[in-house]
C-alpha positions as CSV (number, residue, x, y, z in Angstrom):
1,M,87.5,-10.7,161.4
2,P,89.4,-14.2,160.6
3,F,88.8,-16.8,163.6
4,Y,91.0,-19.8,163.3
5,R,92.3,-22.0,160.7
6,M,91.0,-25.6,159.8
7,K,90.5,-28.1,157.0
8,L,87.2,-28.2,155.5
9,V,85.7,-30.9,153.5
10,F,82.7,-29.7,151.3
11,W,80.4,-30.7,148.2
12,L,80.2,-27.7,145.9
13,L,76.7,-26.8,145.1
14,D,76.7,-23.3,143.6
15,I,79.5,-20.9,142.7
16,N,79.4,-16.9,142.0
17,Y,81.7,-14.3,142.4
18,E,81.3,-10.6,143.8
19,F,83.6,-7.5,144.3
20,A,84.7,-6.9,147.9
21,D,87.1,-3.7,148.8
22,S,87.8,-3.2,144.9
23,E,88.7,-7.1,144.6
24,P,87.0,-9.9,142.9
25,E,86.2,-12.8,145.1
26,I,85.0,-16.2,144.1
27,R,82.1,-17.4,146.5
28,L,81.7,-21.3,146.6
29,W,78.5,-22.5,148.2
30,G,78.1,-25.9,149.4
31,I,77.6,-28.6,152.1
32,S,80.6,-29.9,154.5
33,E,80.9,-33.4,155.0
34,E,79.2,-33.1,158.6
35,G,76.1,-31.7,156.8
36,R,76.5,-28.0,157.7
37,R,75.8,-25.4,154.8
38,V,78.8,-23.1,154.1
39,L,80.1,-20.4,152.0
40,V,83.7,-20.6,151.1
41,I,85.2,-17.3,149.8
42,H,88.4,-17.4,147.4
43,R,90.3,-14.0,147.1
44,G,93.3,-13.4,144.7
45,F,92.4,-15.4,141.7
46,Y,92.4,-13.1,138.6
47,S,91.2,-13.9,135.1
48,Y,93.3,-13.7,132.0
49,F,93.7,-13.8,128.3
50,Y,96.3,-14.8,125.8
51,V,97.6,-12.9,123.1
52,V,98.8,-15.2,120.0
53,P,101.7,-13.0,118.4
54,K,102.5,-13.3,114.7
55,Q,105.7,-15.4,113.9
56,D,108.7,-14.6,115.7
57,M,107.2,-11.2,117.2
58,V,106.7,-12.5,120.8
59,Q,109.1,-9.9,122.4
60,E,108.0,-7.0,120.4
61,T,104.3,-7.9,121.2
62,M,105.3,-8.0,124.6
63,E,106.7,-4.8,124.7
64,K,103.6,-3.1,122.6
65,I,101.6,-4.5,125.5
66,E,103.6,-3.3,128.3
67,N,103.7,0.1,126.8
68,M,99.4,0.2,126.8
69,R,99.1,-0.8,130.4
70,G,99.0,3.1,131.4
71,R,95.8,3.0,129.4
72,L,94.8,-0.5,130.1
73,S,95.1,0.2,134.0
74,Q,93.5,-3.6,135.1
75,I,96.3,-5.4,133.7
76,V,98.0,-6.8,136.9
77,G,100.8,-8.9,135.2
78,T,102.0,-10.3,131.8
79,E,104.3,-13.3,131.0
80,I,105.4,-15.2,127.9
81,V,104.1,-19.1,128.0
82,E,104.4,-21.9,126.1
83,R,101.0,-23.4,125.1
84,K,99.5,-25.4,122.3
85,Y,97.0,-24.4,119.6
86,F,95.2,-27.1,117.7
87,G,98.1,-29.3,118.6
88,K,100.9,-26.9,117.3
89,P,103.6,-25.6,120.0
90,L,103.6,-21.8,120.1
91,K,104.6,-18.8,122.6
92,V,101.7,-16.7,123.6
93,I,101.6,-13.7,126.2
94,K,99.2,-14.3,129.2
95,V,97.7,-11.2,130.2
96,V,96.1,-11.1,133.7
97,C,93.5,-8.4,134.7
98,K,92.3,-7.5,138.3
99,D,88.5,-7.2,136.8
100,P,87.0,-10.0,134.9
101,A,84.7,-7.6,133.3
102,V,87.5,-5.8,130.9
103,L,88.7,-8.9,129.2
104,E,86.8,-8.5,126.0
105,D,87.4,-4.9,125.8
106,Y,91.3,-5.2,126.5
107,A,91.4,-8.3,124.0
108,K,89.8,-6.3,121.4
109,K,92.2,-3.0,121.8
110,I,95.4,-5.6,122.0
111,S,94.3,-7.5,118.8
112,K,94.3,-4.2,116.9
113,L,98.3,-4.3,117.1
114,E,100.1,-5.2,113.9
115,Q,102.0,-7.4,115.7
116,V,99.2,-9.8,116.9
117,E,97.4,-12.8,115.2
118,R,94.5,-13.1,117.7
119,C,93.7,-12.9,121.4
120,L,91.9,-16.2,123.1
121,E,90.1,-17.2,126.2
122,Y,88.9,-13.6,127.1
123,D,85.2,-14.9,126.3
124,I,85.5,-17.5,129.2
125,R,83.4,-16.3,132.2
126,Y,85.2,-15.7,135.4
127,S,83.8,-18.3,137.7
128,M,84.2,-21.0,135.0
129,K,87.6,-20.1,134.3
130,Y,88.6,-20.6,138.1
131,M,86.7,-24.0,138.2
132,V,88.7,-25.0,135.1
133,D,91.9,-23.9,136.2
134,N,92.0,-25.2,139.5
135,E,90.3,-28.1,138.5
136,V,87.3,-27.4,140.8
137,S,84.1,-29.6,139.9
138,P,80.5,-28.7,140.6
139,C,78.7,-31.4,142.5
140,S,81.8,-32.8,144.1
141,W,83.6,-33.0,147.1
142,H,86.8,-30.9,147.8
143,E,89.2,-30.4,150.7
144,L,91.1,-27.3,151.8
145,E,92.7,-24.9,154.6
146,V,90.3,-22.3,155.4
147,E,89.9,-19.4,158.1
148,E,86.1,-19.2,159.7
149,V,84.9,-15.8,159.4
150,K,82.7,-14.2,162.0
151,E,81.5,-10.9,160.3
152,G,81.3,-12.2,156.6
153,P,78.7,-11.3,153.9
154,N,75.0,-11.7,154.6
155,A,74.2,-15.3,154.0
156,Q,71.9,-17.9,155.0
157,V,74.6,-20.5,155.9
158,D,75.9,-22.1,159.1
159,A,79.6,-20.8,158.4
160,V,81.4,-18.6,156.2
161,Y,85.0,-19.2,155.6
162,L,88.1,-17.6,153.8
163,A,89.9,-20.1,151.7
164,K,93.6,-20.1,152.6
165,E,94.5,-22.4,149.6
166,V,93.3,-23.5,146.2
167,P,90.5,-26.5,146.7
168,R,91.7,-30.0,146.2
169,K,89.1,-32.6,144.8
170,V,88.3,-35.4,147.0
171,E,87.0,-38.7,145.4
172,R,83.8,-39.8,146.8
173,E,81.1,-41.6,145.4
174,S,78.1,-40.3,147.2
175,S,76.7,-36.9,147.2
176,P,75.5,-35.2,150.7
177,E,71.9,-35.5,151.7
178,L,70.5,-32.6,149.9
179,R,67.4,-30.6,150.9
180,V,65.0,-30.6,147.9
181,L,62.1,-28.2,147.7
182,A,59.3,-28.8,144.6
183,F,57.0,-26.4,143.8
184,Y,53.9,-25.9,141.5
185,P,52.1,-22.5,141.3
186,I,48.7,-21.9,139.8
187,Y,47.5,-18.6,138.2
188,Y,44.0,-17.1,138.0
189,S,43.3,-15.7,134.3
190,K,40.0,-15.4,132.6
191,R,41.9,-13.6,129.7
192,G,43.8,-15.9,127.9
193,S,47.6,-16.7,129.3
194,P,48.2,-15.4,132.6
195,K,50.3,-12.1,132.9
196,P,52.1,-11.1,136.0
197,E,51.0,-7.6,135.7
198,R,47.6,-8.4,135.7
199,D,46.7,-12.2,137.0
200,P,47.2,-13.3,140.7
201,V,48.8,-16.3,142.2
202,I,46.1,-18.0,143.7
203,M,48.1,-20.8,145.2
204,I,51.4,-22.2,145.4
205,A,51.8,-26.0,146.4
206,T,55.1,-27.4,148.0
207,L,56.6,-30.9,148.9
208,N,59.9,-31.1,150.5
209,S,62.5,-34.0,150.6
210,S,61.2,-34.8,154.2
211,G,57.6,-35.5,152.9
212,E,56.3,-32.2,154.1
213,A,53.7,-30.9,152.1
214,K,52.5,-27.3,152.2
215,I,49.8,-25.2,149.9
216,F,49.8,-21.4,150.3
217,V,46.3,-20.6,149.1
218,S,45.0,-16.9,148.3
219,N,42.3,-15.3,150.4
220,G,41.8,-12.6,147.9
221,D,45.2,-11.2,148.4
222,D,47.9,-13.1,146.4
223,S,50.8,-10.9,148.2
224,E,49.8,-13.5,151.1
225,V,50.6,-16.5,148.6
226,I,54.0,-15.1,147.6
227,R,54.8,-13.8,151.3
228,G,54.0,-17.0,152.6
229,F,56.0,-19.1,149.9
230,T,59.1,-17.0,150.4
231,E,59.2,-17.4,154.3
232,Y,59.2,-20.8,153.8
233,V,61.8,-21.5,151.5
234,R,63.9,-19.3,154.2
235,E,62.7,-21.2,156.6
236,Y,63.1,-24.8,155.2
237,D,66.2,-23.3,153.5
238,P,66.1,-25.8,150.3
239,D,69.7,-26.4,148.6
240,V,67.6,-27.6,145.7
241,I,64.5,-26.0,144.3
242,V,63.0,-28.3,141.5
243,G,60.0,-27.0,139.5
244,F,58.7,-27.9,135.8
245,E,59.0,-24.9,133.4
246,S,60.4,-22.9,136.2
247,N,63.1,-21.3,134.2
248,Q,60.8,-20.5,131.2
249,K,57.7,-19.6,133.2
250,H,56.9,-19.8,137.0
251,L,60.0,-18.1,138.7
252,L,60.2,-15.0,136.2
253,Y,56.1,-14.9,136.9
254,L,56.6,-14.9,140.6
255,K,59.3,-12.5,140.6
256,E,57.3,-10.0,138.2
257,R,54.2,-10.7,140.2
258,S,55.8,-9.7,143.4
259,K,57.4,-6.4,142.0
260,T,53.6,-5.7,140.8
261,L,52.4,-6.1,144.5
262,G,55.2,-4.6,146.1
263,V,56.3,-7.6,148.1
264,D,59.5,-9.5,148.8
265,F,60.3,-12.5,146.7
266,S,64.0,-13.0,148.2
267,I,64.5,-16.9,148.1
268,T,68.3,-17.0,147.5
269,R,70.7,-17.5,150.5
270,T,72.1,-13.8,149.7
271,G,68.7,-12.1,150.1
272,T,68.9,-10.7,146.7
273,E,66.6,-11.1,143.7
274,I,66.6,-14.0,141.5
275,H,68.2,-13.3,138.2
276,T,68.4,-14.7,134.5
277,S,72.1,-16.0,133.6
278,A,73.9,-18.3,131.5
279,Y,72.1,-20.1,129.0
280,G,68.7,-18.8,130.2
281,H,68.5,-20.4,133.3
282,I,67.1,-18.7,136.8
283,S,69.8,-18.0,139.1
284,I,69.3,-18.5,142.9
285,T,72.4,-17.5,144.5
286,G,73.5,-20.2,147.0
287,R,71.0,-22.5,145.8
288,A,70.5,-24.7,142.6
289,N,67.4,-24.1,140.5
290,V,66.5,-27.2,138.7
291,D,63.8,-27.3,136.0
292,L,62.8,-30.6,135.3
293,Y,61.7,-29.7,131.9
294,D,65.2,-29.0,130.6
295,F,66.0,-32.5,131.2
296,V,63.3,-34.1,129.5
297,E,63.2,-31.7,126.4
298,D,65.6,-34.3,124.5
299,I,63.5,-37.7,125.3
300,A,61.9,-38.4,122.1
301,A,59.7,-41.0,123.6
302,I,57.8,-38.2,125.3
303,K,56.1,-36.6,122.4
304,L,54.2,-34.0,124.3
305,K,56.4,-32.4,127.2
306,T,53.3,-32.1,129.9
307,L,54.1,-32.8,133.3
308,E,51.2,-35.4,133.0
309,N,53.3,-37.0,130.1
310,V,56.5,-36.7,131.7
311,A,55.3,-38.2,135.1
312,E,53.9,-41.3,133.3
313,Y,57.3,-41.9,131.6
314,F,59.2,-41.7,134.7
315,G,56.3,-44.1,136.4
316,V,55.6,-41.7,139.3
317,E,52.2,-40.3,140.5
318,R,50.5,-38.5,137.3
319,P,48.4,-35.3,138.2
320,R,44.9,-35.5,137.3
321,R,44.3,-32.8,134.2
322,I,43.0,-29.4,134.8
323,R,43.6,-27.2,131.8
324,E,44.8,-23.7,132.2
325,Y,41.6,-22.3,130.8
326,E,39.5,-24.2,133.3
327,I,41.3,-23.0,136.5
328,P,39.0,-20.2,137.0
329,S,36.0,-22.0,136.8
330,Y,37.6,-24.5,139.6
331,W,38.4,-21.4,141.8
332,D,35.2,-19.5,141.3
333,D,33.2,-22.6,142.4
334,P,33.6,-23.3,146.3
335,S,32.5,-27.0,145.6
336,K,35.6,-27.5,143.1
337,R,38.1,-25.4,144.8
338,K,39.4,-28.3,147.0
339,E,39.9,-30.3,143.9
340,L,42.2,-27.4,142.5
341,K,44.2,-27.6,145.8
342,E,44.4,-31.5,145.3
343,Y,45.5,-31.1,141.5
344,A,48.2,-28.7,143.1
345,A,49.3,-31.0,145.6
346,E,49.6,-33.7,143.0
347,C,51.8,-31.5,140.5
348,S,54.2,-31.4,143.6
349,R,54.4,-34.8,144.1
350,S,54.8,-35.6,140.3
351,I,57.8,-32.8,140.4
352,M,59.4,-34.4,143.4
353,G,59.1,-37.9,141.8
354,V,60.5,-36.9,138.4
355,A,63.3,-35.4,140.3
356,S,64.2,-38.5,142.3
357,S,64.7,-40.1,138.8
358,I,66.5,-37.2,137.2
359,L,68.7,-35.6,139.8
360,D,71.3,-38.1,140.2
361,F,72.0,-37.9,136.3
362,A,71.8,-34.1,136.5
363,I,74.6,-34.3,139.3
364,Q,76.5,-36.5,137.6
365,L,76.1,-34.4,134.3
366,S,77.2,-31.4,136.1
367,E,80.4,-32.9,137.8
368,L,81.6,-34.5,134.5
369,V,81.6,-31.4,132.3
370,G,81.9,-28.8,134.8
371,I,78.9,-26.8,134.5
372,P,77.0,-26.0,137.7
373,L,73.9,-27.7,138.6
374,D,71.3,-25.1,138.1
375,H,72.2,-24.6,134.3
376,V,73.7,-27.9,133.4
377,G,70.4,-28.5,132.0
378,T,69.3,-25.3,130.2
379,A,73.0,-25.5,128.2
380,A,72.3,-27.1,124.8
381,V,74.5,-30.4,124.4
382,G,77.2,-28.5,122.2
383,F,77.6,-26.4,125.4
384,K,77.9,-29.5,127.7
385,V,80.3,-31.5,125.3
386,E,82.4,-28.0,124.9
387,W,83.0,-27.3,128.5
388,Y,84.2,-31.1,129.0
389,L,86.6,-30.2,126.3
390,I,87.4,-27.0,127.7
391,K,88.5,-28.7,131.0
392,E,90.7,-31.4,129.2
393,A,92.3,-28.7,126.9
394,H,93.5,-27.0,130.1
395,K,95.1,-30.2,131.4
396,R,97.0,-30.5,128.4
397,G,98.1,-26.8,127.8
398,E,95.7,-26.6,124.8
399,L,94.4,-23.0,123.9
400,V,90.7,-22.6,123.8
401,P,89.6,-21.4,120.3
402,E,87.3,-18.3,120.1
403,R,83.7,-18.7,119.5
404,V,83.0,-17.4,115.8
405,E,79.6,-16.8,113.9
406,R,79.9,-19.1,110.5
407,P,77.6,-19.4,108.0
408,Y,75.9,-22.9,107.9
409,R,77.6,-25.4,105.4
410,P,75.7,-28.7,104.6
411,Y,77.6,-31.7,104.3
412,P,76.3,-35.5,103.6
413,G,74.9,-37.1,106.5
414,A,74.5,-40.9,107.7
415,I,72.7,-43.6,105.8
416,V,69.0,-44.0,106.4
417,L,68.1,-47.0,104.3
418,E,64.3,-47.4,102.7
419,P,62.3,-49.8,105.1
420,K,60.6,-52.6,103.5
421,P,57.1,-51.6,104.3
422,G,54.5,-53.8,106.0
423,R,54.4,-56.2,109.2
424,H,57.4,-58.1,110.0
425,E,57.7,-60.6,112.6
426,K,60.8,-61.2,114.9
427,I,63.1,-58.5,114.0
428,A,66.3,-58.1,115.8
429,V,67.9,-54.2,116.0
430,L,71.6,-54.5,115.8
431,D,73.4,-51.4,117.3
432,F,76.9,-50.4,117.0
433,K,78.4,-49.6,120.6
434,S,79.4,-45.9,120.2
435,M,79.8,-45.9,116.7
436,Y,81.0,-42.3,115.9
437,P,83.3,-41.9,118.8
438,S,85.0,-45.3,117.8
439,I,85.3,-44.0,114.3
440,M,87.1,-41.1,115.8
441,I,89.4,-43.0,117.9
442,A,90.0,-46.0,115.0
443,Y,91.1,-43.1,112.6
444,N,92.6,-40.4,114.8
445,V,89.9,-38.0,113.8
446,S,90.6,-34.6,115.6
447,P,91.0,-30.9,114.6
448,D,94.6,-31.1,115.5
449,T,95.4,-34.1,113.2
450,Y,93.5,-33.0,110.1
451,V,96.1,-32.1,107.4
452,P,94.8,-29.7,104.5
453,P,95.4,-30.9,101.1
454,E,98.2,-28.5,100.5
455,E,100.2,-29.4,103.5
456,I,100.2,-33.5,102.7
457,K,103.7,-34.7,102.9
458,E,104.6,-38.1,101.2
459,S,107.0,-39.1,104.3
460,E,104.1,-39.1,106.7
461,D,101.3,-41.4,107.2
462,Y,97.7,-40.6,107.0
463,Y,94.1,-42.1,107.3
464,I,92.3,-41.2,104.5
465,A,88.5,-40.9,104.7
466,P,86.4,-42.6,102.1
467,E,84.5,-40.4,99.5
468,V,85.6,-37.0,100.9
469,N,89.6,-37.8,101.0
470,H,90.2,-35.8,104.2
471,A,93.5,-36.8,105.6
472,F,94.3,-37.3,109.5
473,R,97.9,-38.1,110.8
474,K,98.1,-41.4,112.3
475,E,100.3,-40.0,115.0
476,P,100.5,-38.5,117.7
477,P,97.2,-39.4,119.2
478,G,94.6,-36.3,118.4
479,F,92.7,-34.3,121.1
480,Y,89.6,-35.8,120.4
481,K,91.1,-39.4,120.5
482,E,92.6,-38.8,123.7
483,V,89.5,-37.6,125.2
484,L,87.0,-40.1,123.8
485,S,89.3,-42.9,124.6
486,E,89.3,-41.6,128.4
487,L,85.5,-41.3,128.3
488,L,84.7,-44.7,127.0
489,K,87.3,-46.5,129.0
490,A,85.7,-44.9,132.2
491,R,82.4,-46.0,131.3
492,N,83.5,-49.6,130.6
493,Q,85.2,-49.4,134.3
494,I,81.9,-48.3,135.7
495,R,80.0,-50.9,134.0
496,E,82.0,-53.4,135.2
497,K,81.9,-52.3,138.8
498,L,78.1,-52.0,138.6
499,K,77.7,-55.8,137.9
500,S,79.5,-56.4,141.5
501,L,77.0,-53.9,143.4
502,D,73.5,-53.9,144.7
503,P,71.1,-52.0,142.4
504,E,69.5,-50.7,145.5
505,S,72.6,-49.2,147.0
506,P,73.3,-45.4,147.0
507,E,77.0,-46.3,145.2
508,Y,75.1,-48.1,142.4
509,R,72.5,-45.0,141.8
510,A,75.6,-42.8,141.5
511,L,77.9,-44.8,139.4
512,D,74.7,-45.8,137.0
513,A,73.9,-42.1,136.6
514,R,77.7,-41.4,136.1
515,Q,78.1,-43.9,133.4
516,K,74.8,-42.6,131.8
517,A,76.4,-39.0,131.7
518,L,79.6,-40.4,130.4
519,K,77.5,-41.9,127.4
520,V,75.7,-38.8,126.7
521,I,78.9,-36.7,126.3
522,A,80.8,-39.5,124.2
523,N,78.0,-39.9,121.7
524,A,77.3,-35.9,121.6
525,S,80.8,-35.4,120.4
526,Y,80.5,-36.2,116.9
527,G,77.2,-33.9,116.9
528,Y,79.6,-31.2,118.0
529,S,82.2,-31.7,115.5
530,G,79.6,-30.5,112.8
531,W,78.0,-28.0,115.1
532,I,78.9,-24.5,113.4
533,G,78.7,-22.9,116.9
534,A,81.7,-25.2,118.4
535,R,85.0,-23.6,119.3
536,W,86.7,-26.7,117.8
537,Y,84.6,-26.6,114.5
538,I,86.6,-27.9,111.6
539,K,84.3,-29.0,108.5
540,P,86.6,-32.0,107.3
541,V,86.3,-33.3,110.9
542,A,82.5,-33.9,110.7
543,E,82.4,-34.9,107.1
544,A,85.2,-37.7,107.6
545,T,83.5,-39.0,110.5
546,T,80.3,-39.4,108.6
547,A,81.9,-40.7,105.8
548,W,83.4,-43.3,107.9
549,G,80.3,-44.1,109.4
550,R,78.3,-44.5,106.1
551,A,81.3,-46.7,104.9
552,T,81.2,-48.7,107.9
553,I,77.1,-49.3,107.6
554,R,77.7,-50.1,103.8
555,Q,80.3,-52.8,104.8
556,T,77.9,-54.1,107.4
557,I,75.0,-54.5,105.3
558,S,77.2,-56.4,102.7
559,I,78.4,-58.8,105.6
560,A,74.6,-59.5,106.4
561,K,73.4,-60.2,102.7
562,E,76.7,-62.4,102.3
563,M,75.4,-64.4,105.4
564,G,71.8,-64.6,104.4
565,L,70.3,-62.5,106.9
566,E,67.1,-60.3,105.5
567,L,67.6,-56.7,105.7
568,I,64.5,-54.7,106.8
569,Y,65.7,-51.2,107.8
570,G,68.8,-49.1,108.5
571,D,69.3,-46.0,110.2
572,T,72.5,-43.9,111.1
573,D,74.6,-46.6,113.3
574,S,72.0,-49.6,113.4
575,I,70.3,-52.2,111.1
576,F,67.1,-54.2,111.5
577,V,67.2,-57.6,110.4
578,K,65.0,-60.8,110.5
579,Y,66.1,-62.6,113.9
580,E,67.7,-65.9,113.1
581,P,69.7,-66.2,116.3
582,D,72.5,-68.5,115.0
583,K,73.1,-66.4,111.9
584,V,73.0,-63.4,113.9
585,K,75.3,-64.8,116.3
586,S,78.1,-65.4,113.5
587,F,77.1,-61.9,111.8
588,L,78.2,-60.1,115.2
589,K,81.4,-62.0,115.3
590,S,82.1,-61.2,111.6
591,V,81.5,-57.8,111.7
592,G,83.4,-57.1,114.9
593,E,86.4,-59.2,113.3
594,K,86.6,-57.3,110.0
595,L,85.3,-54.0,111.2
596,R,86.9,-53.6,114.2
597,M,83.9,-52.5,116.0
598,E,81.6,-53.9,118.4
599,I,77.9,-54.5,117.4
600,K,75.1,-56.3,119.5
601,V,71.7,-56.9,119.5
602,D,70.1,-54.0,121.3
603,K,66.4,-55.5,121.1
604,V,64.1,-58.1,119.3
605,Y,60.7,-56.9,118.2
606,E,58.0,-59.8,118.2
607,R,56.7,-57.7,115.4
608,V,57.2,-54.6,113.8
609,I,55.2,-52.5,111.6
610,F,56.9,-50.1,109.1
611,T,55.3,-47.2,106.9
612,E,57.3,-46.2,103.5
613,A,58.6,-43.2,105.2
614,K,62.0,-43.5,106.8
615,K,62.1,-43.2,110.7
616,R,58.6,-44.4,111.1
617,Y,57.7,-47.7,112.6
618,A,56.1,-49.2,115.4
619,G,57.6,-52.1,117.2
620,L,56.2,-54.6,119.7
621,L,58.7,-55.9,122.5
622,P,58.0,-59.3,124.2
623,D,57.4,-57.5,127.5
């Protein structure tokens, strides 16, 4: 029963949806500005897809769809709306459905009508569509009017509310104080890799963000270990559970082991089971499961992604090394069991230490691209870019293309020069600032500005890519140009603001993490353009960008040679030259003036050793 109306300001941690009384309802899990854990239920949002009719068949298509509503009973509304598709205006039919699960099936049936060209946006998940449509972002603050509900769903929160309006974003730099729990389990197996149906969990070490450490140790029955850990999760009630390989291994192991033993392993805020969800992440409803392994996978400097190496890279406590096959010998020897417990505790401390370095970035990345915190790490970088583009497309009335399977069609990549093998002293690495995004902005390279050869008109003005001769309209600004310009502008503004802040302040940490997230998405946009799984994939966009990149590097090399700089190596968007400060300074200025792109000294090696192979070198920095 509703209680009373009030204004609620809360930070969105997790989102899911359920059916209640035959109606879908969005569930927003968050933390209020007073620090209370809350659940906001939003009813009345229905999902939809778009039908693109063939030319001049809008009304006829509308009538056909209306005639199908008797068979397609979940349709609750249709309307003709104006949208853009690859920049071209068109009229489409919006088909609204009560049950989001029917969208793909209904779109498939309607697409068979002879009047229909295609159906779009039937493959966007309900909770994501809710956030995109309403400009709701995970890991950010929102305000709305709510009614407190006395008898709500089963949820481990301080209050349950019914939304009376759409949440509105509130701009705040800092996140709330999150309750974080790090955990590390150890399994006992004398026969190869541990298997949950056979091998027990002998201990689980935990550490929370208040500094409280606990270790749940088996006394011959590992059901007590799992039960103790589960009860502790409920008692401490963390917002974020962090682990290392928790998605790939640990959470599923604990789930399967608990089933084998017949013990409860409900660590969600709803008392339900954990489950595998989008991009392979393990969902813990109402909490965020953050697997740190997902965030270090792309760090090239960490060759072998072990917890020990990751901890060392981030400068936090490195646990001693005990190999998996050695665990039984430590456990079976009473004199060594204490060392095994210390190892587990060290692992939990290492995980918490790495989390303190990664969580700020993960939170900012989640808010930027719109993917919830628990699976922004598991989503491939292409999906991160794509969700950012989907958000931006919606703001512009641009329809989201379907995801289709395509054969891989290679195209020439970036230039990688043959290195001068041997040892070299005082070598400067000169790096173009956001080279590929800058190229896409400078030449208006975008799926909606690309003009096929048969559509080129003498009356229009185009940028023509070198080598490949692909044409792109100079006006109006393309979708990619607008989006990338905003990303780079936002990053530059943040970097300027950082100069005036105390590096130890919470605001500095949040903004620094934000600018890093902006950089990741801006730089990944070029790779996205050439990814065959991309919704906005058009091969000439990737080919042209790479061609302009090669031309830029060639021109840069030519300028360097003209100025007498000794070139040692070149790779994609950077060149290595003998460091002569005055010459390098003049060179940077000349490149900026001639190529309209910013190039800077990234680092200066005291000495570098190059092999004859490309991308194989070792350098020594002054520090």
